[in-house]
C-alpha positions in Angstrom: 26.6 0.2 9.0 26.9 2.0 5.7 23.6 3.2 4.2 22.1 0.6 1.9 19.8 3.0 0.1 20.1 6.8 -0.5 17.0 8.9 -0.4 17.8 11.9 1.8 17.7 15.3 0.2 15.4 14.1 -2.6 12.0 14.9 -1.2 11.3 17.8 -3.7 12.4 15.6 -6.7 10.0 12.8 -5.5 7.3 15.3 -5.0 7.8 16.9 -8.4 7.7 13.5 -10.0 4.2 12.9 -8.6 3.1 16.4 -9.5 4.2 15.9 -13.2 3.0 12.4 -13.7 0.4 11.6 -16.3 -0.3 8.1 -17.7 1.1 7.7 -21.2 -1.5 5.1 -22.0 -4.5 7.3 -23.0 -6.9 4.4 -22.1 -5.9 4.8 -18.5 -7.4 7.7 -16.7 -5.8 6.9 -13.4 -3.5 4.2 -12.0 -5.4 2.0 -9.6 -3.3 0.9 -6.5 -4.7 -1.8 -4.3 -3.6 -2.0 -0.6 -3.7 -5.4 1.2 -2.0 -7.0 4.2 -2.7 -8.2 7.7 -5.0 -6.3 10.0 -3.2 -3.5 11.9 -0.3 -3.3 9.5 -1.2 0.3 8.7 -2.8 0.2 5.3 -5.2 3.1 6.0 -2.5 5.0 7.8 -0.2 4.6 4.8 -2.9 5.9 2.5 -3.3 9.0 4.9 0.4 9.5 5.0 0.7 9.5 1.1 -2.2 12.1 1.1 -0.3 14.1 3.9 3.0 14.2 2.0 1.1 15.4 -1.2 -1.0 17.9 0.5 1.7 19.3 2.9 -0.5 18.8 5.9 -1.5 15.8 8.0 -4.7 14.3 6.8 -6.9 11.4 8.0 -9.4 10.8 5.2 -9.2 7.0 5.4 -10.5 5.8 8.8 -7.6 4.1 10.9 -7.7 2.5 14.3 -5.0 2.7 16.9 -6.2 -0.3 18.9 -5.8 -3.1 16.3 -6.9 -6.7 16.6 -9.6 -6.5 14.0 -9.7 -4.8 10.7 -11.1 -1.2 11.0 -11.8 -1.0 7.2 -14.8 -2.9 6.2 -15.5 -1.7 2.7 -13.9 -1.8 -0.6 -13.3 1.9 -0.9 -11.2 3.9 -3.4 -9.6 7.3 -2.5 -8.5 10.1 -4.8 -5.9 12.6 -3.9 -6.6 16.4 -4.3 -4.1 18.3 -6.5 -4.3 22.0 -6.1 -7.9 23.2 -5.9 -11.2 21.3 -5.4 -12.2 19.0 -8.2 -8.6 18.5 -9.4 -6.9 15.2 -8.6 -3.7 13.3 -9.1 -4.0 10.5 -11.8 -3.7 7.8 -9.4 -6.1 6.2 -6.8 -5.6 3.9 -3.8 -8.1 1.3 -2.9 -8.3 0.3 0.7 -9.5 -3.1 1.9 -10.4 -5.0 5.1 -7.2 -6.7 6.5 -6.3 -10.3 6.4 -6.9 -12.1 9.6 -6.2 -15.6 11.1 -8.9 -18.0 10.4 -11.1 -18.9 7.4 -14.0 -16.7 8.2 -12.1 -13.5 9.5 -10.9 -10.5 7.6 -11.1 -10.1 3.8 -11.1 -13.4 1.9 -8.3 -14.0 -0.5 -10.7 -14.7 -3.3 -12.2 -11.2 -2.9 -8.7 -9.7 -3.2 -8.3 -11.6 -6.5 -11.6 -10.4 -7.8 -10.7 -6.8 -6.9 -7.4 -7.2 -8.8 -9.4 -8.1 -11.8 -11.7 -5.1 -11.4 -14.8 -7.1 -10.5 -15.7 -5.4 -7.2 -17.4 -2.0 -7.3 -16.5 0.8 -4.9 -18.4 0.7 -1.6 -18.9 -3.0 -1.4 -19.3 -4.2 2.1 -16.9 -7.0 2.5 -18.4 -10.4 3.8 -15.9 -12.2 6.0 -17.8 -15.5 5.5 -18.1 -15.7 1.7 -16.6 -14.2 -1.4 -18.6 -11.8 -3.6 -20.9 -13.6 -6.0 -21.6 -12.7 -9.7 -25.2 -11.8 -8.8 -24.2 -9.3 -6.3 -25.1 -5.8 -7.1 -21.6 -4.6 -6.4 -20.1 -7.2 -8.8 -18.7 -5.6 -11.9 -19.3 -8.2 -14.7 -17.5 -6.2 -17.5 -14.5 -4.4 -15.9 -12.5 -1.9 -18.0 -8.8 -1.4 -17.9 -9.5 1.5 -15.6 -11.3 -0.8 -13.2 -8.3 -3.2 -13.1 -5.7 -3.0 -10.4 -2.4 -1.7 -11.8 -0.2 -2.1 -8.7 -0.6 -4.4 -5.8 0.9 -3.0 -2.6 1.4 -5.3 0.4 1.6 -3.5 3.7 3.3 -5.2 6.7 4.1 -3.9 10.2 7.7 -4.2 11.3 7.0 -3.9 15.0 5.8 -7.5 15.4 8.1 -10.2 17.0 7.8 -12.4 14.0 7.3 -10.3 10.9 4.6 -12.6 9.5 3.0 -15.8 11.0 2.7 -18.9 8.9 -1.0 -18.4 8.1 -0.5 -14.9 6.9 2.4 -16.0 4.8 0.1 -18.6 3.0 -2.6 -16.1 2.4 -0.3 -13.4 1.1 1.6 -15.8 -1.0 -1.6 -16.9 -2.6 -2.5 -13.3 -3.4 1.1 -12.6 -4.7 0.9 -15.6 -7.0 -2.5 -14.5 -8.3 -1.1 -11.0 -9.0 2.0 -12.6 -10.8 -0.4 -14.6 -13.1 -2.2 -11.4 -14.0 1.3 -9.8 -14.5 0.4 -7.0 -11.9 3.5 -5.4 -10.4 3.9 -5.6 -6.7 5.5 -3.4 -4.0 5.9 -4.1 -0.3 5.6 -1.4 2.4 7.2 -2.1 5.8 5.5 0.2 8.3 6.0 1.2 12.0 9.8 1.1 11.6 10.2 3.6 14.4 8.4 1.2 16.8 10.5 -1.7 15.5 14.0 -0.1 15.8 15.2 2.2 18.6 17.9 3.8 16.3 15.2 4.8 13.9 12.9 6.2 16.7 15.8 8.3 17.8 16.5 9.6 14.3 14.6 8.4 11.3 17.5 9.1 9.1 19.0 5.9 10.5 16.4 3.8 8.6 18.9 2.7 5.8 21.7 2.2 8.4 19.8 -0.1 10.6 21.0 -3.7 10.7 17.6 -4.7 12.3 15.5 -3.2 9.5 17.9 -4.7 6.8 17.4 -8.1 8.4 13.6 -7.6 8.2 13.7 -6.6 4.6 15.7 -9.7 3.8 13.3 -11.8 5.9 10.3 -10.4 4.1 12.0 -11.1 0.8 12.7 -14.7 1.8 9.1 -15.3 3.0 7.1 -13.7 0.3 9.5 -13.4 -2.6 9.8 -9.7 -3.0 13.1 -8.5 -4.2 14.7 -6.0 -1.7 14.4 -3.2 -4.3 10.6 -3.5 -4.1 10.5 -3.3 -0.2 10.1 0.2 1.3 10.4 0.9 5.0 8.2 3.9 6.0 6.9 5.6 9.1 3.3 6.6 8.8 1.9 9.8 10.3 0.4 8.9 13.7 0.5 11.4 16.4 2.0 14.3 14.5 -0.1 17.5 13.7 2.5 18.7 11.1 4.3 17.0 8.3 8.2 16.8 8.3 10.6 16.3 5.5 12.1 13.0 6.6 8.8 11.1 6.9 7.6 12.7 3.6 10.8 11.6 1.9 10.3 7.9 2.8 6.6 8.0 1.9 7.2 9.8 -1.4 10.1 7.6 -2.3 7.7 4.6 -2.0 5.1 6.4 -4.0 7.4 7.0 -6.8 8.2 3.3 -7.0 4.5 2.5 -7.0 3.8 5.0 -9.9 6.7 3.8 -12.0 5.7 0.2 -11.5 2.1 0.9 -12.6 3.1 3.0 -15.5 5.4 0.2 -16.8 2.5 -2.2 -16.4 -0.2 -0.2 -18.3 2.3 0.7 -21.1 3.0 -3.1 -21.6 -0.7 -3.9 -22.2 
């Protein structure tokens, strides 16, 4: 199969773009990216992989769990990315959330994700699986600024499941997606664990955009949730590696460039 996207050889360009980026809108100190998706999809690992690609070494700042089943993240927590020396950061942050789970009282509630998008949830909030945050909660931000608002919503989904998304997950994620649309927040989808889903990619990650199986998954994800294929990015997160490599970095940084561009377009339209 002919490559359906061309990214190889552009790692340095993608990295330089992230290095040079500054929000044009002076009201925005940093782009805020919110990660959401099913439990075990690799949200925290994607955050760590972005950090690893930027730092040039494998990092694990956001706690991630290799067992799965239940969400390992339990707080609404925002992460900055070091740039150069201590105290210097890239002008974008990622907020990690508890994952979506089957059932009405399991995982993060859809309403809490909606409140997070509007900037109403303060960092460090312990997510309550049984009820959404209330306005009288000390971690409820009654007067969010533009910097508190989410500027890009990133949906993280694992490719290594038999059915890429079950019906209940589709309903919840579609609900979140429509809420983001109503707020005009741009959205990007990250397809993780591609090496576990496709033997060709496990043998050589450069086969990612030649894989018929992954192209079918991208098309399926597009059909179920409504993302255009140009907004869906297959990646491999760092998992067992102790050193970074150019191919994994390229996929991660390609997705990061799309996230930054989407957020920049959004804040400039306000």
